[in-house]
N, C-alpha and C positions, 0 to 999 in steps of 0.2 A: 607556603604556596603563594608566591609572588604574583600580583596581578594589579591592574589599575582600576578595577571596577568596584562600584558600590555593592555592599552586601545585598541590598534589596533587588538590584538588577540580576545578580547571580541567583538569588532565591527564585525570582520570577522565571528565569530561563530554565532552572532545574526543577521547577514545580515543587519546591521545598519551602519550609518556613525560614525566616531570617535567623531565628535562634539556631536551627539545625545547621545552616550554612556557617554561622559564626563559630559553632563548635568544631566543624570540620576545618575551617581556615586557621583556627588557633590550636589545632591538635589536641583538643580535649578528649577524654575517654568516653566510651559509651556510644561510639558512632560505628555503624555497620560499614563493612567494606563496600557494599553496593552503593550506600549513600555517598561515601567519599568519591566513588567513581562518577556518580551523577554530578557532583560539584565540579570535579575536574573537567568533565565533558561540557558543562555549562560555561566554564571559563574559556575553554577552547573555542566554543561556538561564539562567544562574545568577542573574542579576539578576531575571528573571521569576519564578523559583522563590522567591527571597527575598521578593519582594513578596507572593506568595501565601501564604507561610509566616507572614507577620506578622499574618494575620487570626486573630481569636480563634475558639475552638471546637475540637471534637475533630478531630484531623488524621490523615489517612492519606496517606503518601507512596508513590506508585506510579511505576513505571518503564515507559515506553511505548517499545518497540523496534521499528523498522521498516526493512526494506530496500525502498525504493520511490523513484520519482522525486520531486523536490521539489514539483512541482505537486500531487501527491497527498498527500504528507505535510503540506503547508500546509493542505489541506482537513481532514485528520484533526486537526491541532492546533487549528484553529478549532472543530471539533465538540466536542472534549474540553474545551476552555477554556470554551465556551458552556454545556456541560452541567454543569460543576462548580457553577455558581451555584444549580442547582436542588436541591442536596443540603444546603444550610445547615440546621442549624449544623455538620454534618459538613463538614470541609474536605478535599478531595482536592488534594494537592500533586503535580502531574504533572511528572515529569522525563522529557524527551523525548530519545531517542537515535535520530536519523534518519540513514540513509546511503543514497545512491542505488544503490550497488553495494558489496557486502561479501563477502569470502570466508567460507565457512561456519565455518572455524576461528576467524576473528576474531569472528564473531557469537557463537559458543559461548563464547569467552573473555570477551566482554562480559557474557553471561548469568551466567557463573561469578563475575565480579567483582562484579556487582550482588548476587548471592546472598551472597557473603562480606561485603560491606559492609552488607547489610541493606536490606529493603524490605517494604512492606505488601502488595505485589502487583506482578505483571508483566502487561502487555498486549503481545502479541508478534505481529507479522506477519513470518513467516520462512519460508525454504524447507524443504521436507520432506526433509531429509538427516540422515544418522546423527549427525554431530557436534552439530548443533543439537538434535535430539531427545534425545540423551543429556544435554546441558546443562540442558534444560528438566526432564527427569526428576530431575536432581540438585536443582534448585530446589524441585520439588514435594516430594521426599523431605525437604527441609529445612523444610517447613511453609509454603512460600510459595505463595499462590494464583496460578495462571497462567491467563490468558484468551487464546485465540488470536483474532486480528482479521483479517477479510476472507478469509483462507485458513487452513484448519484443519490441526491436527496432532493427530489423535484418539488416537494411540497413545503419548502422552507423559504422561498423567495430568492434563492440563489440566482445569480445573473447568468451563469453558464455552467455546463458540464464539460470537463476536459478528460477524455478517456476513450476507450474503445466501445464499440457496440457489443456489449457483453452477451446479449442473447445470440447474436450471430457467431460469436466466438464459441459458445457452447454447442451450437449447431454444427460448426466446423469440426469440433472435437468428436462429435458423434459420427459424422461422416467418415473421418479418418479411422476411428476405432471400428465402426460397423463394417466398413469395406474390408478391413483386415481380418476381423474376427468372425464375421457372420457365417462363413462356410464351415466353421468348426465350433465345437462347444466352448462357450466363453461366458465369463461373468466379470463385470467391470466394477472396480472399487472407485467410487467418486469421493474425493476428499475435499471438504470445505474447511476454511480456517474458522469461520463462524457464520451461523445462519443470520446474524444481525446485519450483515452487509448486503445491501440491495444488489450490488454488482455480482456477487457470488451467486445469489439466488437467481438472477437472470441467466447466468451461465448454466446453472443447473436446469432451469426451465427449458432453455433452448436445447440442451443435451438430451433431456428426457423426451422432449417432443419428437425429435428426429429418430431416436432409438425406438420409440413406441411405433412411429409410423412406418419406418423403413427396416428396422432390425428387431422385430419383436421377440426373436428367440434368444437375444443376448440379454443376460441377466444384469441387474444393477444392485450394488450394495453401497450404502452411503455412510460416511462418518463425518462428524463435525465437532467444532469447539476445541480443536487442537491449536487454534490461533496461529498456525503456520510455524510454530516453534518446534524444534527438533524433539525435545523430551516428550511433550504432550502428544504431538502427532505420532511419533514412533510408538508410544504406548497404545494409542487407539488402534493403530494398524495391527500391531502384534495381537491384540485381543480379537479383532475381527477375523484375522487369518486362522486363529484357533477354532473359531466358531464356524467358519465357512471354507471348506476345502476346495470349492470350485472357482474361487477368485484367481484370475490369471491375466488381468489387464488393469490399467490404472488411468483415470482421468483426474489429474491433480489440479483442482481449482484454487486451493488455498496455500499451496507451497509446502515447505518442509520435505523436499524431495529426497535429500540424503537420508533422512530418517525413515522415509517410506521404503526406500531401497534396502536399507539396513535391516528393516523388519522382515522383508521378503527373504533376504539372504539368510537371516537367522532361522527362519522357518523352513529353509530349504525349498522355497517355492520359486518358480520361474514366472517371468512377466512377458506375455506375448507382445504387447504394445503398450507404450507409456506416453501419454500426452500431458504436457505441463504448460504453464503460463509464465511469461516474462523472461527476458533474456538477461537475467542478472548474472553475477560472476559464478555462482554455484551452478546454475543451469547451463551456462556456457561450457563449463568443465564437464558436466554430466553428459551433455549432448555430444561434445567432442569425443568423449570416451565410449559413446554408443550405449550408455546406460539408460538414457531416455530416448524415445524415438522421434518425437516432434516437440517443438516449442511454439506455442501460439504467442506471437510477439506483436506489440504495438509500440511505436516510437514515443518514449517519454519526453523527448525534446519537443515533439509536436504538441503534447499535452501542456508543457511549460509555456510554449508560445501562445497557445490558446488562452491560458490563464492570464498571462501578461497583457495580451490584447484586450481581454474582457475587463480587467481592472483599469486599464488606461481609458476605457470607454465608460467613464463614470456617469455619463448622461443616462445610462440604462437604469440607474438606481431610481426606484419609485415608479418605474414603468414596467414594460414587459421584459422578459428575459431575452438575452441575446440569442440569436440563432447560430449554433456552432455544429459542424459536422464531426461525428465521432472519428477517432483515429482508425486508420486501416489496420486490419488484423492480418499478419503475415504468418505463413507456415514456414518455420525455420527447420532446416535439417543440418547435418554436419557439413553439407556441401554449399550452402548459401548463407552461412552465418555472417552477418555484418561485422565489421571491425568494431572493437570496443571503443567507447567514447564518441 
């Protein structure tokens, strides 16, 4: 596996030990296929970073940490890499640390390692749990600007939040579903990736408030902890469909929409209305094929722009947080879908 990088740098990027990386690089036995793939992905990421670092101009190296499904992190990567070019001659070198599922203690350790190694800023999509919050506060106390992405952590000292108004997004979903389903017998399946994310909780709060106030006859059933991954989400949906024969609508807060649809199809169940979040590649295809009804979308490039501007405004560190407006939530149908990229 040819590469020009130090083993310790690959290990850091892959969140593995140097001994494990050394075993992979030298083809020694006893290495899982998944581990080998992580090392290859880390080398590929370092190659991208090196290419960006060779550009002339003022450079800011920032670390973007996310616990999210690959379909969403791919969209985030595209948005940040596209937005970088608009800040020339300032060069943002983005180092991506993406994991579909990560234990809070592991994420906190990664934040600490980045703090100790050094960075010009962190952009974090993380669960609202004690270990992660404490790690972010340590980074802030060390003078590192931290921006939360998509889901907020307001009690950590972060300098800005880049993302949509999640409560308004949940209220919008309730309006769409309620207006469609209220005149008929309906029950909505609300799917969260995990209750640990404040942004998802805010979407659910907004959704339930409007449904309670305006559409009290529409039932709600909730599932959580599928982490937006297809296998876990599909299994949860299949189980709840067996238990509840009345579910005929979906508000997908946490993703995994192909798996949700597959579970309904396997059960021979129809969906009257399906509202999802984020216009990633999967959701574009599902919306185009009329398998989901609406996508609530906000522009990730706007979020990237907010993050870059906040990190460049380093004077906010040690003072009050920057004032930033949430990204606008758009209702996307097959007829007003923005072009990819």
